[in-house]
C-alpha positions, 0 to 999 in steps of 0.5 A: 459494467465492471470487469474482474481483472484479478480474483482472490487466488490471483491476489494471493499469488501477486502478494506472495511474489511481491513478498519474495521480491521484498526479501530478495531486494532487502537481502533478507529481513534485517531492519525491515518493517511494513507500514500499510496505508489505511485502509486496504494497504493495512490489510495487504501489509498484514498479508505480506507480513504473514507471507514473510513469516512463512518464508523466513520464519520471522515475525516483522513489525507491521503497522498502519498509517492514517494519512488524512492529516497529510492529504493536500485535498482536504480542508485544514479543519479536517486535517487538524481533527485527524492529526494524532500520533500515528504509531509507536514503531521506531522507524529510524534506520529501518527499511520500510515497506510502504504498502497500498492497494492502488497507485494512481496520481502519487499524491497518497504516497507523497502524503504517506512519506511526509507522515513517515518522515514526521515519525523518524528517519528510515534508512530506506522506503520501498513502495509495494503496490497491488495495482499500478494504474498509471497517470502519475502527477508526481514522480513516484515509482513503485519498487514492487507491483502486483499487477499493472493495469493500464487505464483511462482517466474515466475508469476506476480500479476497485480493490476488494479485500475480504477484511473490508468487502467480504470478498477478494478481487480487483475490478475495472469499471467506468467511473460511474459504477461500483463493483 
């Protein structure tokens, strides 16, 4: 049985709070760009960019990042098939907000940082995560967190977004279940 942890309005509030925290930590929006990890991180980054536009009246660069070629759990043939130019955004000297939906082991974020570094040298990388569920395998800590959800390893955190799933919500389920 799955349990809803956060509904659509809760996600909206969490993203707005995270957006304000980004502005505060960065001391404004100078040299700021958002990079969302495909798939749900990309949509969350777009939502944060829309929030930034409302708050600061500035349109910031936002792009998506496909980390398939950088994952350590895929065969080399699949990585090579997906190894293409990521994006045209110049990240050199920029403060990058890397956005994803769930932080678990840290391996996705490590792959995303490797991909970013192959495209330039940002001044700083901030990490914005909608859900931090713990259980790190790598020493990675988010700068901005929407919701901390302590879980057991046999539980799944499922983030549903309107753009992909036709609804917004965060659900906690046992490992065999779908929300």
